[in-house]
C-alpha positions in Angstrom: -204.3 -231.6 -14.4 -204.4 -235.0 -16.1 -201.0 -235.9 -14.6 -203.0 -236.9 -11.5 -205.0 -239.5 -13.5 -202.9 -240.4 -16.6 -204.7 -243.8 -17.2 -208.2 -242.4 -17.0 -210.2 -241.9 -20.3 -211.8 -238.6 -21.0 -215.2 -239.7 -19.9 -214.0 -240.8 -16.4 -212.0 -237.6 -16.0 -214.9 -235.3 -16.8 -217.4 -237.4 -14.7 -215.1 -237.4 -11.7 -214.5 -233.6 -11.9 -218.3 -233.0 -12.2 -219.0 -235.2 -9.2 -216.4 -233.6 -6.9 -215.1 -230.1 -6.2 -213.1 -229.5 -9.3 -214.3 -226.6 -11.5 -212.0 -227.6 -14.4 -209.5 -229.9 -15.9 -206.2 -228.9 -17.3 -205.4 -231.3 -20.3 -201.8 -232.2 -20.6 -201.2 -233.0 -24.3 -198.4 -234.9 -26.1 -197.4 -237.0 -23.0 -199.4 -240.2 -23.7 -202.1 -239.7 -21.2 -205.1 -241.9 -21.9 -207.5 -239.0 -22.4 -206.3 -239.0 -26.1 -207.0 -235.3 -26.6 -204.5 -233.7 -28.9 -204.0 -231.5 -32.0 -204.6 -234.8 -33.9 -208.2 -235.0 -32.6 -210.7 -234.7 -35.4 -213.4 -232.0 -35.4 -215.9 -234.7 -34.4 -213.7 -235.8 -31.5 -213.3 -232.2 -30.4 -217.1 -231.6 -30.4 -217.6 -234.8 -28.4 -215.1 -233.7 -25.7 -216.5 -230.2 -25.5 -220.0 -231.6 -25.1 -218.8 -233.9 -22.3 -217.4 -231.0 -20.4 -220.5 -228.8 -21.0 -222.9 -231.5 -19.9 -221.1 -231.9 -16.6 -220.7 -228.2 -16.0 -216.9 -228.5 -16.0 -214.5 -226.3 -17.9 -211.3 -227.1 -19.8 -209.1 -225.0 -17.6 -206.0 -225.0 -19.8 -204.2 -226.9 -22.5 -200.7 -227.7 -21.3 -198.2 -228.2 -24.1 -194.6 -229.4 -24.4 -193.7 -226.4 -26.6 -190.4 -224.7 -25.9 -189.8 -221.4 -27.6 -186.1 -220.8 -26.8 -184.5 -222.8 -29.5 -181.3 -221.7 -31.4 -182.1 -224.0 -34.4 -184.4 -222.1 -36.7 -186.2 -225.1 -38.2 -186.8 -226.5 -34.7 -188.1 -223.1 -33.5 -190.5 -222.9 -36.4 -191.7 -226.5 -35.7 -192.4 -225.4 -32.1 -194.3 -222.3 -33.3 -196.5 -224.5 -35.6 -197.3 -226.9 -32.7 -198.1 -223.9 -30.4 -200.5 -222.5 -33.0 -202.2 -225.9 -33.4 -202.7 -226.2 -29.7 -204.1 -222.7 -29.6 -206.7 -223.8 -32.1 -207.4 -227.0 -30.1 -208.0 -224.8 -27.0 -210.4 -222.6 -28.9 -212.3 -225.7 -30.1 -212.6 -227.1 -26.5 -213.4 -223.7 -24.9 -210.1 -223.4 -23.0 -209.1 -219.8 -22.5 -205.3 -220.4 -21.9 -202.5 -222.5 -23.3 -199.3 -223.2 -21.3 -196.0 -222.8 -23.2 -192.4 -223.2 -21.9 -189.5 -220.9 -22.7 -187.3 -224.0 -23.0 -184.9 -226.5 -21.7 -182.8 -226.8 -24.9 -180.4 -224.2 -23.6 -178.8 -224.2 -20.1 -179.9 -220.6 -19.1 -181.8 -217.7 -20.4 -179.7 -215.3 -22.4 -180.6 -211.9 -23.9 -180.9 -213.5 -27.4 -183.2 -216.2 -26.0 -185.3 -213.7 -24.2 -185.6 -211.7 -27.5 -186.6 -214.9 -29.3 -189.2 -215.9 -26.7 -190.6 -212.4 -26.5 -191.0 -212.1 -30.3 -192.6 -215.6 -30.4 -195.2 -214.7 -27.9 -196.0 -211.5 -29.8 -196.7 -213.7 -32.9 -198.7 -216.2 -30.9 -200.7 -213.6 -29.1 -201.7 -212.0 -32.4 -202.5 -215.4 -33.9 -204.6 -216.5 -30.8 -206.4 -213.2 -30.3 -209.3 -213.9 -32.7 -209.6 -217.4 -31.3 -210.3 -216.0 -27.8 -207.3 -217.9 -26.4 -204.3 -216.5 -24.4 -200.8 -218.1 -24.7 -199.0 -218.2 -21.4 -195.3 -218.4 -20.4 -194.7 -220.9 -17.5 -192.6 -219.1 -14.9 -190.7 -220.7 -12.1 -189.6 -223.6 -14.2 -186.8 -224.6 -16.7 -184.9 -221.5 -17.8 -187.5 -219.2 -16.3 -186.3 -220.0 -12.9 -187.6 -217.0 -11.0 -188.6 -213.4 -11.0 -185.5 -212.1 -12.9 -185.9 -214.5 -15.8 -189.6 -214.0 -15.9 -189.2 -210.2 -16.0 -186.6 -210.5 -18.8 -189.2 -212.1 -21.1 -192.4 -210.4 -19.9 -191.1 -206.9 -20.5 -190.2 -207.8 -24.0 -193.7 -208.9 -25.0 -195.7 -206.2 -26.6 -198.9 -208.2 -27.3 -201.8 -207.6 -25.0 -202.9 -211.2 -25.5 -200.2 -212.8 -23.4 -200.2 -214.3 -19.9 -198.0 -215.7 -17.2 -198.3 -219.0 -15.3 -196.7 -219.2 -11.9 -195.5 -222.8 -11.2 -195.6 -222.7 -7.4 -198.1 -222.5 -4.5 -196.0 -219.6 -3.1 -195.1 -216.3 -4.7 -192.8 -213.8 -3.1 -193.0 -210.0 -3.4 -190.5 -209.8 -6.3 -192.2 -212.5 -8.4 -195.6 -211.1 -7.7 -194.6 -207.6 -8.9 -193.3 -209.1 -12.1 -196.3 -211.3 -13.0 -199.3 -209.6 -11.3 -200.4 -207.7 -14.4 -200.1 -210.9 -16.6 -201.0 -213.7 -14.3 -203.6 -216.1 -15.7 -202.9 -219.6 -14.1 -201.2 -221.4 -11.3 -199.7 -224.8 -10.9 -199.4 -226.3 -7.4 -197.6 -229.5 -6.5 -197.1 -232.3 -3.9 -196.9 -229.9 -1.0 -200.6 -229.2 -1.1 -201.4 -232.8 -0.4 -200.2 -232.1 3.2 -203.4 -231.2 5.1 -201.4 -228.8 7.3 -200.0 -226.9 4.3 -201.5 -223.3 4.1 -199.6 -222.0 1.0 -202.8 -221.7 -1.0 -204.4 -219.7 1.8 -201.7 -217.1 1.6 -201.6 -217.3 -2.2 -205.3 -216.6 -2.5 -205.1 -213.6 -0.1 -202.4 -212.1 -2.3 -204.2 -212.8 -5.6 -207.4 -211.2 -4.3 -205.6 -207.9 -4.5 -205.4 -208.2 -8.3 -208.9 -209.8 -8.7 -207.4 -213.0 -10.0 -210.1 -215.1 -11.8 -208.0 -218.0 -13.1 -207.4 -221.5 -12.0 -205.1 -223.2 -9.4 -204.2 -226.5 -11.1 -203.1 -229.6 -9.3 -199.9 -230.7 -11.1 -198.7 -233.8 -9.3 -196.5 -236.1 -11.4 -196.3 -239.6 -10.0 -196.6 -241.5 -13.3 -199.7 -243.2 -11.9 -203.2 -242.3 -10.9 -203.7 -240.7 -7.5 -206.3 -242.3 -5.3 -209.8 -240.9 -5.9 -210.3 -240.3 -2.2 -207.2 -238.2 -2.0 -208.1 -236.2 -5.1 -211.6 -235.6 -3.7 -210.3 -234.5 -0.2 -207.7 -232.3 -1.7 -210.1 -230.4 -4.0 -212.5 -229.8 -1.1 -209.8 -228.6 1.2 -208.1 -226.3 -1.2 -211.4 -224.7 -2.2 -212.1 -224.1 1.5 -208.8 -222.3 1.8 -209.7 -220.1 -1.1 -213.1 -219.2 0.5 -211.3 -218.5 3.8 -208.9 -216.2 2.1 
C-alpha cells in the first residue's frame, strides 16, 4: 500500500514492486501521496499508469478511498456516494478488482439506522460497479465497524452479490471469520508483521485456505514517511514464504 512509500512517484512504486516479491500495489487515494493517481487523473494518465503496471507484471491490488458511508447529513452522504462511484470507475480503468470503503467515523458508534444506510449504499454501489467488473468492499475491524458484531450488522443487510469485506488485521478469530468468510476479498496487515518472529500471517493463510481465498494481503504501515527499501524487500519475501508454508 502506498502508505509505505508516500513520497515515491508512480514509476518508482511500480518498478520497485516488479523487482521485488510484491504481486500488487494498493493505491491510497486522496491522501496527498506522490503517486498522483486519483479520480482527477485524465484518461491519458490512467492509460499511462495501467501500462506501467502491465509492463512490470504487477497488478493494482486495490483502490483505497477515504469514503465514509454512515453519514446522517443527506447532502454529505450523496457526496460520498458520488466519490465512491468515481473511484469505482478509476479502479476499472486501472484494472483493480476491488475498492476499499469505510462505514464511517462521523458518528461515534454503529446504530441500526447507520447499518441500514450503509447496507443500502453498498447495494447501490454494487449494482453500479457490477458492469465495471469492480467490487466495493467494506473495511471491517476499523472505525465504527470495530469487530464481528458490527461487521455482521452491515453484511447481513447487503443484498447485492457484488459486495466484499476487507479485514483490517493480520489475525482473525472464529467469530469474525464466520461473519466475513463468504464475502472476504482483501486484508490489511500492519506494523506487527515487520517483526521477523511474528507468525500471524502463517495462521491467517492456513485459515483462508479453507475458503480458497485468492485476494491480497496488503502492507498498510502508516509512518508518514517512506519505509527503507531493504525492509520492504525483506518483508515481502518473508511474508510470501509464510503463505507458501501455510
